[in-house]
N, C-alpha and C positions, 0 to 999 in steps of 0.2 A: 429618548430615541437614539439608536445607533449612529454616530457621526458617519458620513460618507467616505471613510477610509476605504481606498482602493485595496481589494484582494487580489493581489497578485505576486509574483514570484520574488520581488524586492522586500514586500512586506512580511513574507515568511522567513526569507533569509534573517532578516533583523531579529525576528521574534526567536528564531533557533539560536542565532548569536548569543542574544541576551539572556536566554533561560537555559538553553541545553547547549553550551559551548563545546561540549565533546563532539557534537555533530555539525559544529560551525563549517566544516571544510566540505560536507556534503552536497552535492549538486542539487538544485532543486528545479523542478518543472511541473507545470500545471498539468493535471488530469482533466481531459475533456470530460464532461459530463452533463447529461439533461436534468440531474436531480435539482430541486427547488430549494432545498434548506441549508445545502453546506457546499462550499468551494473546497477542492482538493488538490494537493500538490504532492508529488512524488519527492521523497526527500533519501538520495541515495537509491540502493539497490534493494534496501531492506526495510524501509518505513514510509509512511505517507502521513500527512499532515491534513487535519480535516478542521476546516474553520466554518462555525456557523454564520450564515449570511445576515441574521436579524435575530432580534430577541426573541420572536418566534419559536426559534430553533435551539434556545439557550438551555432549556431542560433536557436536551438530548443528550449533552455532554456528561453531566453528572449521573446520568441513568445509565448509559452505556459504561462510564468508567466503574460503577459499582457492581453491575450484573453481567456484563459480558465476562469478566474472568470467571463467574461461577457457573455460567451457562456452558461455557464453552467445552468443557471436558465432558459433558453429558451427550454431546450432539454429534451426528454421525458425517456432517459435512463442515468445512473449515468455516470458521466466523472470524471477524477482526478481533484481535486483542490489544487493548490498550497498552502502550510500553511508556507513554509519558501525558502528563496533564500540564497544559499550559495556561498562565494567567493573563489576564488583559496587560497589554502593554505596547509601546510603539506605535501609539494612536489607534490600536484596535481594543476595544473596549468589553471584550467577552471572553470567557474561558474556551480554550480548544484543546484538541487532542492529538496526539503522536500515535499511531497504530503501526504493529507489523504488516508489511506490506503482504498482500494476497496476490498470487500471480494469476493471470488470466484476463479476459474480456467480458465485458457484460454480454448477457444473452440476447440483447436487442442488437448489438453490433456484431456479435459472433453467435447465430442462432444456433440452438441446441440441434444436433443431428441424430443422436440416440436419446429420442423421447421416451421409449419404455425404459430405460435405465435412469432418466432423470424422473420419470414419474414416480418409480419407485423409491428412489433418494429422497426426493422432496417430501414424498407422503410418510417415509421414516423419520425424516427432520421432524415434523409435526408432530408426530406420536412422541419422538424423544422430549421435544419442547414442552410439551403438554405435560410429561412426566415429571419435571423439574417440579419441586415443591415451590408453589407461588406465594406463600406467606410474605406479607410485606411488600409485594411487588406493586407498582403502581399501575393504574389503569390504563389501557391502550386507549388512543384516541379513537380506535375501530372495535374497542372491546365490547360496546352496548350494541343496541339495536341499529340497523342500517338509518333507521329515519332520524336517530340522534345526531348522526354524522351528515346526513344530507341536510337537515335543517330547513326542510321546504323547497330548497333549491330544484328537486326533480321535477316539480310541475312545471317550471319555466322552462327547463332544459328540454323536457319531452315537448312541450308546445313548439319552441323554437327550431328544434330538431326535425319536427315533424311538418312545420309548415315550409322549409326549404326543402323537403324530399329526403333528407339523410335518411329517415326511419320511418317505419309504418307505425303513425301515431295511433291508430284503433288498437293494434296489435300490443304495442308497447304500453299503451295505458292499461289494457286489461291484464298484461304481465304485472305490472307494477300494484294495480290492485289487489291483484293474487297473494303478490309479497306482502302487503299491508295486512292481510287476514291470516298469515303464518303467526304460530304460537311463538311466543317470546321464548328465549332461552332461560332454562330454569336450574340450570347445574352450577356448581362451584366454578369460580374464574379460575382459569388456567392461562399459562404464559402463551401469547402470541406474538408472532413477528410483526404483524400488521401490515405488512407492504411488501408482499413477495411476488414483485411485478419483475419482468424480465430484466430491466434495468440493474436491480439488485440481486441478480444471480450471477456467478461469474463461470466460465466454460474454459475448457481446454482442450483442443483436440476435438471439438464437437461433442464433448460431454460436461455435465454438471459437476463443478467441484466445490464451489463456496457458495454461501449467503452473506450477503454485505447489506449494510446500511440498516441498522437497528434502532433509528429515530422513532419508530412505532411501536417498539417493544413495549409490551406490557401485560396486563392480564384481563380476562374477559370472556366472552363467547368465541370459541375456535373458529365459528363459520367465516369469519374474515378470511383466514389463512387457506380456505378451500378456494378462494378466487381464482388462484392460479390454474385451476382445472380448465378455466375459461379465457385468462389472458395468455397461458402458455400452451395448453395441451390441445390436441385434436380430438373428434370424436372417438377414434379407435384408441387412443391412449390415455382419455380422461378416466375410464374404469379402473385402469391398472393405479393410476393416483389415488382414486377414491379406496380402492382396496388397501394400498399401502398405508393410506393415512387414517383408516379405520374409523370413519365417520359414520353415525347413523343418519337415516332418511330425514330426519327433522334438520340436522346440522347442515346436510347437503343442500337442503333446499334453501335454507338461510342463506348459504353461500352463493347458490344461482341469483338470488336477490342482490347481493352484494355485488355481483359481477355485473348484473345489469345496471343497478343504481350508479355505482362508480364509475361505470364506462360511461353511461349518458351524461352525467352532472360533468365528469372529468372532460371528455371530448368538448363538450358545450362551453366549458371555461377556458381550456387550453389550445382549442383550434385558432391558428393564427398568432399564438404566443409560444407554444412549445409543441412542435410538430411528433416527436418522439412519444411523449404522454399521450397526445391526442390519438396518436395511431394505435398504441396499446389499449387505448380505451374504445376505441372504435371495435376492434377486435373482441374485447371483453362483453360489451354489451350485443354484440351480433351475434358471437356463438351462444351466449344465454339466450337471446330472443328466438334463435332457431330452436332451441329445445322447449321454450315456452310455446312456440307454434304447434309443436306436437303435443303437448301436455295438455294446451286449452281446446285443440282440435280446430 
């Protein structure tokens, strides 16, 4: 188990001084984030240090160090590029990374104003990502069927959220049953980001500029990356995203299922713990459920 080393600015200063002395004079300041896997610290004006919070995030470091430099040149939006790999030390027991800093604010704190532009750009991002050769890529934790991800948690979440009046239990259950009847993905695994939530998108002046946090990066069914249609876009801009993303009806249907399931399970788990994630989750399932209401009649 990871010891209870405090992930703070002083630890980062010690790690940098010991392993990257050329950057030891640069100021360090913590970056506020609702993310659950990593702590982030600005290092000067050009870099950011990313420390996994526990062993569950350990594999993300090696994966991002290996694959992001290969993927970045093919992508139409800026993504983090690692510039240093840190080793355990100073009482911290995991490897860690230094990345080039990407300027901007996340799309939860600084919502995207130009949604049509973002729909086109994020759709094109997905097409470009899927177009990179996925040979040897790891499987994304959201690369399989949504049932592999939720592992039975959906039933309890539906029951509890219906009981307290958060959602329409009858409609949500019918929608979930329709998701369970969808045919499984039978295509070749492709690259997916796996976590295209507002907190992992950067904006400047109201426009989408970058995609960050590739901890869910891997290969599998591209449906999970269409969740942005319901977590981020409106009924008016959702078709623009779909057109730019070039996904077929089956992929879109599975993506809607992901938006429903991820939203319900995540709000159920994080309400009272992480209000940012809970609010994104609420939007995800409520937008998806509104469509199911029309589909199911």
